[in-house]
N, C-alpha and C positions, 0 to 999 in steps of 0.2 A: 348516135350522132347528137351532139350538143349544139343548140342554137343560141347565139349571143343575144345580149340585151337589146342592142340596136339592130333591128331587123333591116335586111337589105331588100326586102320586098317593096314594091311600089305601094305604099300604104297611104291612108288618108288621115290627115290631122283634122279632128272634128272641131269646127269653129262655130260656136253658137251665135245665131243672129236674132232669132225670136223663138217663140214656143213651137213653131211649126217647121223651122228650117235649120238644117245643119249643113254647112257648106264645106268645100274641099280646099285644102292647101296641101300640095303634093310634096312630100319629102320623107325621108326615113324617120320613123318614130320609135320610141323605146317600147319594148315588149318584155314580158316576164320570160325568164330563162327556163328552158326545158331540155330534156334528153328523150329521144325516141327509143323506147325499149322493146317495141314490137310493131311491125307493119304487116297489114293484111291487104287484101285487094280493095277493100272499101272503108277501112278504118285504121287508125293508129292508136297505140297506147303510149302516152307520154308521162314522164316523171317531171313534174314542175318543182322547182326549188322554192324554199320559203319566200314569201313575198308579202308586201303591204298593198291593201286595196281600200279605196273609199267607196262606201256603199249607201245607196238610197232605197228605202223600202216603199213600194207602191202597191196598194190593193186595187185590183181592177179586173176588167173582163177582156181587155184588148192588149196583146203583146206590144203592138206598135205604139199605141198611145201611152202605155205605161212606161215604155223605154224612153220616149220623148220627155215625159214628165220627170222621170228620175235623172236623165242626163242633164236637164236644165239645172237642177240643184247641184249635181256634181261639177258642172262647168263653173259655177260660181265659186265653189270651194277651190278648184284648181287655179282660179284667177284672183285669189286673194281673200275670199270670204272665210278666213280661218284666224285663229287667235294670234298667229305671228304675221299675218298679212303676206304670207309666202305665196309665190306663184310657181306653178309647175307647168312644164311643157305637156300638152295633151298627149296621151299615150294610146296604144292599141294592144289588144282589142277592147272594145266596150262590151261588157258581159251583161246579159240579162238572164238571171236564174229564175225558173218558173216552177212553182209548186201549187197544186190544186187546193182550193178552199171550198167550203160548202156553197158560198155565194160568189164564186169567181176564182181568181188566182192570186197568189202572193208573188210579186215580182221584186227581185233584188237586182238593181242596176248598179254595176261596179266599174270603176276605172282603176287601172294599175298605177301605183305610186312608186317611182323609181328612186327609192331611198333605202339606206342600210341601217336606219335607226328610226325610232318612233316619230312619225310625222306630226305636224301641228294639228290640234283638235279643230274641228269645224265650228263655225258660229252656230249657236243653238237653234236659231230660227230656220236653218236649212233642214233640220231633222234628218241628218245623215250621220254615219258612224265610220270609224276606222276599223278595218278587220285585218288580222294577221292570218295568212294562210300558211299552215305548215306544209312541208314537202309532202306531196301526194300525187297519186296517179289518176289520170283521166283517159277515157276512151274518146276519140275524136273522129268525127265524120265531116268531110268538106261538102259544101254545096254552094252553088253560084246564084246569081240574081239577087233580088231583095229578100231579106228576112221579113215575112209578113204573117198576119194572123192566119192565113189560109195554108201556109206551108210549114211552119215551124214544128207543129205536132207531127206531121208526116215524116219530117226528117228525123225527129227524135225516135219515132217508132221504127224507122228503118235501121237506125243505129242499134237500138235495143234488140231487134230481130237478128242482126248480124252477130252481136255479142252472144246472144243465147245459142245460136248455131255453133259459134266457135268454141264456147266453153262447154257445150253439151251437158247442161245440168249442173255444172260446177257452181258453187255458191258465190264465186267471184262475179258472175254475170249479174247485171242489175235486174231486179225483179219489177221495179216500178218504172213503167214507161212514161209516167205523167210528170216526173220531176227531172229536169234537165236544164242545161245552160246553153244559151245561144251567144256565140262570139262573133262580133261584127268588126271588120277591119276597114271598111270604106264608108265615106260620108254619102249623103243622099244624092248629091250631084254627080257622083261617080257612077255613070250609067252602064259601063261595060267592064268586063274583067273583074267583077266583084268577088270577094272572098268572104265567106261565112263558114262557121263551124258549129256543130252541135257537140256538146260535151256531156259525158256521164261519168260519175265517180266509179272507179273500180279499185278500191283501196286494198282489196285482198289479192290482187293479181300477183302471181308468183314470179314475175320477171325480175331480173337483176336490179337491186336497189329500190324496188317498189315497197313502201312501208306497208306493214300488215296491221 
């Protein structure tokens, strides 16, 4: 099943007001295209098409605070802080990729760029970069409520456990439960019916069309 770029879900457009508030404007927003190549009781495996993302690196100890700090820089880029002064409609989801460090974690906060060619470069003071994601497969687990410091690790562990059981020792299953991505589709003022996902790469999954 292939999902179009413009999602018909009731998603939230993230509108930045200050360093502590992200507020809601409700309409359909653009999202990266994917095809579901496997569905299980508590996870999916999706094949995402090649896409462009703008990415902010944050070193920290808090998922929530690091996501806010990275999002602030990305929001400026999306609203003209780039070499072409181009503005983009805010997209969903906002991704936060988490990898452990000796003194905290490395957080990469990303927003999808709905373009089919190289996007404009960011202003240097933002300290962000443009990434090209090649077509790849990810395992996805949904969860509701707010993505917070006290639950994102638990959701990632639950997904890793499900994958390890499903693959039964196959090398496709992720061995590292500490590196994962959280996808958030709703702004902070959207209090009910929230949609979040935890993603893990499964690049060697043998499903149809999944790159090896």
